[in-house]
N, C-alpha and C positions, 0 to 999 in steps of 0.2 A: 190370332193371339200373337203378341210381338212379346219378343224376350231382350232384354237388354244384356249384350256381351261384350268382353272386351275384344275379342277377335271371333269372326264367324267359326273359323275352325276349332274353337274351344268347343262349340256345341255339336259337330259333326260326330265324334264317335259315338255320343247317345242316340241323338236325332237321324242321323243319316245311316251309320253302320247297324247300330242295335235295332232301331225302330223303322229302318228302310225309308226313310223319307227320301223324295227324289229332289233334285235341283231343281227349280221353277225359274228363279230369277234372281239378280242381283245388281248393284250398281252403288254408285258413292255420290254424296252430294256433301254442302254446307253443314258440319255438325255432327253428320252419321252416315254409314253404309248400309242401307236396308238389302237384305236377301230373304228368298222364300223357299221353304222346303214343302213340297206336297207329298200326302200320305194318300193310302191306298182309295180312301173314300174321297177323295177330292180336298179335303179339308187342308189348311195349312198352317205351318208356324213360321213365322216371320222372325230373323235375327236382325237386330240392328246393332252396330259397333260403332264407337267413335271415329270420327274422320274429319278432318279440316277443322278441330275444335276452337282454332284461331277466329274461325268466321262465326261459330255457334258453338257456345259450350255447354249446351242443356243436357246432352246424354253423359258427357263427360262428369259432370256435376251429379247427375243421378247415380252412378256408377260408383263415384268416390263417396257418396252418403249411403247407398243400400247395398251395393254389390250386386253381380249379376242376377236376373230374375226378371219377373212379368213387367212389362213396362205400359202397354196400354191393349186394348181391344178394338177393332175395327169394324163399324157397321156401314156398310153400302146402301147408299139412298139414291132414289132416282132423280131427287131435285133437291139440291142443299138448301137453297132459300126456302124453301117450303118447310124441310126439317128444321130449319132454325125458326123459322116463326113458330113452329109446334112447340119446341123446346121452350121457346120464351113463356108461349102462353102456359105452358105448364110449369112455369116458375124456376127455370133453369137460365142460367146466364152462360152461354156458349163464349169460349175463349179462343185465340189463335186462329181466326176466321182468316182464310186464305182463297180468294177468287181468283188469284192471277195466272193459275196453269188451267187452262181450259179442259185439259186430260185429266185433271186430278184437284178437284176443289174441295177443301177440307174445313173442319172446324172441331173443338175439342169441348168435352165437358170436363170439369175440373173434379178430382178425386173426391172432394169434400162434399160435392152434389151429386157424385154418382157411386155411392156406396162404395167408395175406397179404392175405385180404379179409374184411370183416365181412360174415356170413353172418345174416341176418334169416330167422327160422322164423315164420310168422304163421298163424293159425287165422280166416278171415274166415267171415262169415254173412250171410245176405241176398242181394239178388240183384246187389250190385256198385256201385260208386261212380262215378256220371254227374254231370256238371254242365255247363251251357252255357260255351260259350268266351269268354274275357274280351274288353273291348273292345282292337281293335289285334291280335288273332291273324291271323297272315297267310296267305294263300293259296298253296299250292303252285305251283310252276313246272313240275313234271313228275309223272307218274303217280307215286304212292306207293311207296316200297321195299319191301322185306322185310328184317327183322331176323332172320338165320339163326342168329346164334352168339355167343355171348361167349368169348372165347379168354383164357385163365387161363394165364399163364406160372408154373410151380412148381419149388421146387429140388428136391423129391422126388416122384417120380410116384406111386409107391407111397403115401405118405401122402395125396396128392391123391385117389387112386381110393378110399382107405378112407373118404374124408370124402363126396366128390361121388357116389361108387356105392354105398360100403358103408352109409354113413348114411342120404345124401340120395336112394338108390335111382335114381340115373342108369344106363342101360342103354348099355353099348358098341354102338355102331353103325358107327364105321369107327376106322381107325388108321393110324399110320404111324411111320416112326423118331422115337421120343421124343414120340409124340402120341399122344392118345385122344380119342374125340370121343363124348359121352354124351348121350342123349335120354331124354324123360320122358314117359308116356303123356298124350295131349292137351294137349301143350305144342308151340308151334311152335319155340322157342328151346332150341337146344342149348348145351351147354357143351363146349368144346375145350381139354383140358387139353395144355399143352406145356412140354418141357423146354428152357431157352435154353441156346445155346451160344455162348459158355463161359457157366458157371452165375455167373460174375462178373456178368453183366450185369444180375442180381438186386440188387446192392449189399449182399448179405449178408441180405436178407429171405426168407422163405418163399415167397414168390410176390407177384404183382401182377396186374391186369386188363391183358392184352398189348393187344386191341384188340376193338373190335366189328364184327361181319361183316355186310355188307349185300348182298343182290342188288337190283340196279335195270335199268332198260332200257338206260340209256347210262352205264356209269362215267366214262367219257372226259369226259361233260358236266359232271359235277358240278365246280362250282368247287374250285381248289385239287388236284383229285385229280392224283397224279403216276402214271405209266406205271412198274411195277416190273419189267416183264419176267417177270412169274410168279415171282420170288425174293422169297418173305414170310416167310423164315425158318422153315421147316419146316412150313408149312401143309399139310393134305392135299389141297386141292385147289387149282387154279391162279388165285387171284385175281390181278389184274393192276394194280389201281390202289390207292394210299394216299391218305388224308389225314391230314396230321400233327396231334399233339396239339393243338397252339396254334391250329388253324382248327376245331376240334370239341368244344370245351369241354373240353380235358384229356384227352381219349382218342382213341388212334389209331384212324381207320376204314379198313378192308380191304373194296374193293368187286370184286365182279364182276359180270358180266352175268347176268341172270335167262334167258337164251337161251344159257347155255356149255353 
């Protein structure tokens, strides 16, 4: 899950200090500077901030229009060419296809076709990206949390299943009324598809990222977390605390105890 932020450090107090995300990697490129924080179960949050906007202003325009918040979700594939053929055969129209870097080939599905979220398809190669933490990277105040799922609110659950299960290969592992949870082999991060009630909550959009789900030792000790009494709008399990989007770089956090 990638979050657009003005500066990496804007998200560090919440994701590195409060939730214990460890520095994994970071760098700078035309238009944006990406970095990644790794959580206890190996799942990552990517932070992307504007950089060299004179070369590419896509992220600057996004932040000016929407403010900080979820930008895209990434799915790694073994062969991008095969994945693109499968996407086109399924009626999707990939954009931004870039095969120029042999270590990271990528393409995207537009939110209009991907249930309201940018989907990045990527074919990486090599051992992975690691860099030392930058000066000023903070120390966690508690043991690291686990990032367990991305909840995606969708207007059409059938269309979402065709994308996330049919094309992207997610396997259903749990379900509830208007809810399906999908998992991928060797991935610690699930995608939870939720149909909001009423559908007008989406404002006419085909979908949006509803929240990030974390497990941590003491949800009540996370600054800003509010006890919801277990009422989290149709979630499968009984998360009891939430952090509002304005306190988490534009995305709601739903926290439950790792001892539940």
